[in-house]
PASEBA-1860 file (N, C-alpha, C; in nm, 3 decimals):
! residues 150
1> XXXXXXXX> 0.081/-0.118/0.000/0.000/0.000/0.000/0.086/0.126/0.000 ~ 0.195/0.123/0.083/0.285/0.237/0.087/0.349/0.258/-0.050 ~ 0.385/0.149/-0.115/0.446/0.160/-0.248/0.349/0.221/-0.349 ~ 0.222/0.185/-0.339/0.121/0.239/-0.428/0.102/0.389/-0.404 ~ 0.100/0.429/-0.278/0.085/0.571/-0.245/0.209/0.648/-0.292 ~ 0.326/0.591/-0.270/0.449/0.655/-0.315/0.450/0.669/-0.466 ~ 0.412/0.563/-0.536/0.406/0.567/-0.682/0.307/0.671/-0.730 ~ 0.190/0.675/-0.669/0.088/0.773/-0.705/0.138/0.915/-0.679
9> XXXXXXXX> 0.203/0.938/-0.566/0.259/1.069/-0.533/0.365/1.109/-0.635 ~ 0.447/1.015/-0.674/0.553/1.042/-0.771/0.494/1.081/-0.907 ~ 0.392/1.010/-0.951/0.328/1.040/-1.079/0.265/1.178/-1.076 ~ 0.195/1.209/-0.968/0.131/1.341/-0.955/0.238/1.450/-0.951 ~ 0.345/1.428/-0.878/0.452/1.528/-0.867/0.515/1.556/-1.003 ~ 0.541/1.452/-1.077/0.602/1.468/-1.209/0.510/1.550/-1.299 ~ 0.381/1.522/-1.295/0.286/1.597/-1.377/0.276/1.743/-1.333 ~ 0.280/1.767/-1.205/0.266/1.903/-1.153/0.389/1.987/-1.189
17> XXXXXXXX> 0.505/1.930/-1.175/0.627/2.005/-1.196/0.684/1.993/-1.337 ~ 0.619/1.919/-1.419/0.667/1.900/-1.556/0.658/2.031/-1.634 ~ 0.759/2.061/-1.713/0.757/2.181/-1.796/0.684/2.156/-1.927 ~ 0.644/2.035/-1.948/0.575/2.002/-2.072/0.425/2.019/-2.061 ~ 0.379/2.070/-1.949/0.236/2.090/-1.934/0.189/2.196/-2.032 ~ 0.064/2.185/-2.068/0.008/2.286/-2.158/0.005/2.419/-2.085 ~ 0.058/2.519/-2.153/0.058/2.653/-2.098/-0.024/2.742/-2.190 ~ -0.082/2.842/-2.131/-0.157/2.934/-2.216/-0.059/3.010/-2.305
25> XXXXXXXX> -0.099/3.039/-2.427/-0.008/3.110/-2.517/0.019/3.251/-2.465 ~ 0.135/3.306/-2.500/0.165/3.442/-2.454/0.067/3.540/-2.518 ~ 0.045/3.651/-2.452/-0.047/3.749/-2.509/0.010/3.804/-2.640 ~ -0.076/3.844/-2.731/-0.026/3.899/-2.857/0.044/4.032/-2.832 ~ 0.135/4.071/-2.922/0.203/4.199/-2.904/0.102/4.313/-2.917 ~ 0.134/4.426/-2.857/0.042/4.540/-2.870/0.038/4.586/-3.016 ~ -0.072/4.648/-3.054/-0.079/4.696/-3.192/0.023/4.808/-3.216 ~ 0.064/4.823/-3.339/0.160/4.927/-3.373/0.097/5.064/-3.349
33> XXXXXXXX> 0.178/5.157/-3.303/0.130/5.293/-3.282/0.110/5.358/-3.418 ~ -0.002/5.425/-3.433/-0.034/5.491/-3.560/-0.060/5.638/-3.532 ~ 0.009/5.727/-3.605/-0.012/5.870/-3.581/-0.145/5.916/-3.639 ~ -0.193/6.027/-3.586/-0.313/6.088/-3.644/-0.279/6.138/-3.784 ~ -0.381/6.166/-3.864/-0.356/6.216/-4.000/-0.276/6.345/-3.996 ~ -0.311/6.434/-3.902/-0.239/6.561/-3.890/-0.092/6.538/-3.855 ~ -0.067/6.446/-3.761/0.071/6.417/-3.723/0.146/6.343/-3.834 ~ 0.075/6.264/-3.912/0.140/6.194/-4.024/0.197/6.295/-4.123
41> XXXXXXXX> 0.126/6.404/-4.146/0.175/6.510/-4.235/0.302/6.571/-4.178 ~ 0.304/6.594/-4.047/0.423/6.649/-3.982/0.539/6.550/-3.987 ~ 0.510/6.423/-3.969/0.616/6.320/-3.976/0.672/6.315/-4.117 ~ 0.586/6.326/-4.217/0.634/6.330/-4.356/0.727/6.451/-4.377 ~ 0.694/6.562/-4.313/0.780/6.680/-4.325/0.916/6.655/-4.259 ~ 0.915/6.586/-4.145/1.042/6.550/-4.080/1.123/6.459/-4.171 ~ 1.056/6.363/-4.232/1.125/6.271/-4.323/1.190/6.349/-4.437 ~ 1.118/6.445/-4.492/1.171/6.524/-4.603/1.284/6.616/-4.558
49> XXXXXXXX> 1.266/6.689/-4.449/1.366/6.784/-4.404/1.494/6.715/-4.357 ~ 1.480/6.596/-4.300/1.598/6.524/-4.251/1.664/6.441/-4.360 ~ 1.600/6.436/-4.476/1.650/6.353/-4.587/1.665/6.207/-4.542 ~ 1.569/6.163/-4.463/1.572/6.029/-4.406/1.576/5.921/-4.515 ~ 1.497/5.939/-4.620/1.495/5.839/-4.726/1.634/5.825/-4.788 ~ 1.700/5.937/-4.812/1.836/5.935/-4.868/1.932/5.864/-4.773 ~ 1.920/5.893/-4.643/2.006/5.826/-4.543/1.984/5.676/-4.543 ~ 1.857/5.636/-4.544/1.826/5.493/-4.543/1.882/5.426/-4.668
57> XXXXXXXX> 1.866/5.490/-4.783/1.917/5.431/-4.908/2.069/5.420/-4.906 ~ 2.136/5.523/-4.855/2.282/5.519/-4.845/2.328/5.408/-4.751 ~ 2.259/5.395/-4.639/2.292/5.291/-4.541/2.271/5.153/-4.603 ~ 2.158/5.137/-4.669/2.126/5.011/-4.737/2.233/4.979/-4.842 ~ 2.268/5.078/-4.921/2.369/5.060/-5.025/2.502/5.015/-4.966 ~ 2.542/5.077/-4.855/2.669/5.038/-4.791/2.665/4.893/-4.743 ~ 2.555/4.854/-4.682/2.544/4.714/-4.636/2.545/4.616/-4.753 ~ 2.475/4.651/-4.860/2.470/4.563/-4.977/2.606/4.556/-5.045
65> XXXXXXXX> 2.674/4.671/-5.056/2.807/4.670/-5.117/2.905/4.588/-5.034 ~ 2.896/4.599/-4.902/2.984/4.521/-4.815/2.959/4.372/-4.832 ~ 2.834/4.333/-4.828/2.799/4.191/-4.845/2.836/4.143/-4.985 ~ 2.805/4.228/-5.085/2.837/4.192/-5.223/2.987/4.175/-5.244 ~ 3.066/4.260/-5.177/3.211/4.249/-5.188/3.262/4.118/-5.129 ~ 3.204/4.079/-5.015/3.243/3.952/-4.952/3.206/3.833/-5.038 ~ 3.091/3.844/-5.108/3.045/3.734/-5.192/3.093/3.744/-5.337 ~ 3.175/3.848/-5.363/3.231/3.872/-5.497/3.122/3.890/-5.603
73> XXXXXXXX> 3.021/3.969/-5.568/2.915/4.001/-5.663/2.968/4.099/-5.766 ~ 2.911/4.096/-5.883/2.944/4.194/-5.986/2.875/4.326/-5.951 ~ 2.922/4.434/-6.016/2.858/4.564/-5.995/2.711/4.558/-6.036 ~ 2.684/4.482/-6.141/2.546/4.468/-6.189/2.458/4.400/-6.083 ~ 2.511/4.297/-6.019/2.437/4.225/-5.916/2.411/4.318/-5.796 ~ 2.511/4.395/-5.756/2.495/4.488/-5.645/2.388/4.592/-5.679 ~ 2.393/4.642/-5.801/2.294/4.741/-5.845/2.153/4.680/-5.845 ~ 2.144/4.556/-5.891/2.014/4.487/-5.896/1.958/4.466/-5.756
81> XXXXXXXX> 2.041/4.425/-5.662/1.996/4.403/-5.524/1.961/4.537/-5.459 ~ 2.039/4.641/-5.486/2.009/4.774/-5.434/1.874/4.824/-5.480 ~ 1.836/4.789/-5.601/1.709/4.837/-5.656/1.589/4.776/-5.582 ~ 1.611/4.673/-5.503/1.503/4.609/-5.429/1.462/4.687/-5.305 ~ 1.550/4.777/-5.260/1.518/4.857/-5.141/1.411/4.959/-5.176 ~ 1.302/4.955/-5.101/1.191/5.048/-5.120/1.164/5.116/-4.985 ~ 1.185/5.245/-4.981/1.165/5.320/-4.856/1.024/5.300/-4.802 ~ 0.927/5.288/-4.890/0.788/5.269/-4.848/0.772/5.144/-4.761
89> XXXXXXXX> 0.857/5.043/-4.785/0.848/4.918/-4.708/0.888/4.936/-4.562 ~ 0.967/5.039/-4.534/1.017/5.059/-4.397/0.956/5.184/-4.332 ~ 0.881/5.260/-4.409/0.827/5.388/-4.361/0.735/5.371/-4.240 ~ 0.662/5.260/-4.234/0.573/5.237/-4.119/0.649/5.238/-3.987 ~ 0.776/5.197/-3.990/0.859/5.197/-3.869/0.879/5.340/-3.818 ~ 0.899/5.433/-3.911/0.920/5.572/-3.872/0.790/5.629/-3.814 ~ 0.678/5.600/-3.880/0.549/5.646/-3.827/0.526/5.590/-3.687 ~ 0.558/5.464/-3.668/0.540/5.400/-3.538/0.626/5.468/-3.432
97> XXXXXXXX> 0.748/5.504/-3.468/0.840/5.569/-3.373/0.789/5.707/-3.333 ~ 0.742/5.786/-3.430/0.700/5.922/-3.402/0.554/5.932/-3.354 ~ 0.477/5.827/-3.366/0.334/5.830/-3.333/0.303/5.881/-3.191 ~ 0.379/5.844/-3.089/0.344/5.891/-2.954/0.369/6.040/-2.931 ~ 0.443/6.105/-3.020/0.476/6.246/-3.000/0.355/6.335/-3.029 ~ 0.350/6.446/-2.960/0.242/6.541/-2.982/0.272/6.626/-3.105 ~ 0.170/6.696/-3.150/0.185/6.787/-3.264/0.294/6.890/-3.233 ~ 0.296/6.941/-3.112/0.395/7.042/-3.073/0.537/6.985/-3.076
105> XXXXXXXX> 0.552/6.863/-3.029/0.685/6.800/-3.029/0.733/6.778/-3.173 ~ 0.644/6.736/-3.259/0.682/6.716/-3.399/0.721/6.848/-3.464 ~ 0.648/6.955/-3.433/0.682/7.087/-3.487/0.818/7.134/-3.436 ~ 0.851/7.101/-3.312/0.983/7.137/-3.257/1.094/7.064/-3.333 ~ 1.071/6.940/-3.366/1.171/6.864/-3.443/1.189/6.928/-3.580 ~ 1.079/6.968/-3.642/1.086/7.036/-3.773/1.165/7.166/-3.759 ~ 1.138/7.242/-3.654/1.212/7.367/-3.631/1.361/7.340/-3.611 ~ 1.393/7.230/-3.544/1.533/7.193/-3.524/1.603/7.172/-3.658
113> XXXXXXXX> 1.540/7.097/-3.747/1.601/7.075/-3.878/1.611/7.205/-3.957 ~ 1.510/7.290/-3.948/1.516/7.421/-4.015/1.632/7.503/-3.961 ~ 1.649/7.504/-3.829/1.755/7.580/-3.765/1.893/7.528/-3.807 ~ 1.909/7.398/-3.808/2.037/7.339/-3.846/2.073/7.378/-3.990 ~ 1.979/7.368/-4.079/2.006/7.399/-4.220/2.025/7.549/-4.240 ~ 1.952/7.631/-4.167/1.960/7.776/-4.181/2.095/7.828/-4.134 ~ 2.143/7.780/-4.021/2.265/7.831/-3.961/2.392/7.766/-4.014 ~ 2.376/7.670/-4.102/2.493/7.599/-4.153/2.560/7.679/-4.264
121> XXXXXXXX> 2.689/7.701/-4.248/2.766/7.772/-4.350/2.814/7.676/-4.459 ~ 2.812/7.549/-4.427/2.855/7.447/-4.523/2.740/7.349/-4.545 ~ 2.749/7.276/-4.650/2.647/7.176/-4.678/2.668/7.057/-4.585 ~ 2.567/7.030/-4.506/2.577/6.919/-4.411/2.532/6.790/-4.478 ~ 2.594/6.680/-4.440/2.542/6.553/-4.490/2.404/6.529/-4.430 ~ 2.326/6.449/-4.498/2.194/6.419/-4.444/2.209/6.334/-4.318 ~ 2.120/6.354/-4.226/2.119/6.274/-4.104/1.976/6.268/-4.054 ~ 1.951/6.174/-3.966/1.817/6.161/-3.913/1.824/6.110/-3.770
129> XXXXXXXX> 1.717/6.133/-3.697/1.709/6.081/-3.561/1.663/5.937/-3.570 ~ 1.723/5.855/-3.488/1.687/5.713/-3.494/1.682/5.654/-3.355 ~ 1.636/5.534/-3.350/1.631/5.459/-3.225/1.686/5.319/-3.255 ~ 1.721/5.246/-3.152/1.762/5.107/-3.177/1.652/5.028/-3.249 ~ 1.526/5.058/-3.219/1.416/4.987/-3.285/1.410/5.014/-3.434 ~ 1.426/5.140/-3.473/1.426/5.174/-3.616/1.543/5.106/-3.685 ~ 1.661/5.115/-3.624/1.779/5.053/-3.687/1.766/4.902/-3.694 ~ 1.710/4.842/-3.591/1.688/4.697/-3.593/1.594/4.659/-3.707
137> XXXXXXXX> 1.484/4.732/-3.721/1.390/4.703/-3.830/1.454/4.725/-3.967 ~ 1.533/4.832/-3.979/1.601/4.858/-4.106/1.702/4.747/-4.137 ~ 1.779/4.707/-4.038/1.876/4.598/-4.059/1.807/4.467/-4.093 ~ 1.696/4.437/-4.026/1.622/4.314/-4.058/1.569/4.319/-4.201 ~ 1.520/4.435/-4.243/1.469/4.452/-4.379/1.582/4.429/-4.481 ~ 1.697/4.490/-4.458/1.811/4.473/-4.550/1.857/4.328/-4.549 ~ 1.862/4.267/-4.431/1.905/4.127/-4.423/1.813/4.035/-4.502 ~ 1.681/4.062/-4.500/1.588/3.981/-4.579/1.615/3.999/-4.728
145> XXXXXX> 1.645/4.121/-4.770/1.679/4.144/-4.910/1.803/4.064/-4.947 ~ 1.902/4.068/-4.860/2.029/3.998/-4.889/2.010/3.847/-4.887 ~ 1.932/3.795/-4.792/1.909/3.650/-4.784/1.838/3.599/-4.908 ~ 1.746/3.677/-4.961/1.670/3.635/-5.078/1.749/3.649/-5.209 ~ 1.870/3.702/-5.200/1.948/3.726/-5.322/2.090/3.670/-5.313 ~ 2.108/3.569/-5.234/2.241/3.506/-5.226/2.265/3.415/-5.343
END
């Protein structure tokens, strides 16, 4: 009888402490932040004033040229892979990043870019504000382009 109770206790314990038990699935990720229509217009202005699209394309080109050089791609192949980059494919990331900002904050960013360009005595290279999240999404996007063209 003791052996039966011990065996039963052991079976129950294994089931209770087993990591293979059914667990509820993790909650879905929160929805992407979406700016209001008015703020989207301001974000587009930031994208234009900061020359963000140009920066992204230059960054993409550098990564593709580096990878192409390692794989001994021809100039034609590098050009063909570069042509696959579409700023529109990554633009939602920028909207998501700027979505939590208020209209006033977005206008301040626009004023900052105006001030930088106005007070500059020399032509500045294009630059943009970024976050690790934006860069991670951009790198993942470029990596997918490169993986699909090896």
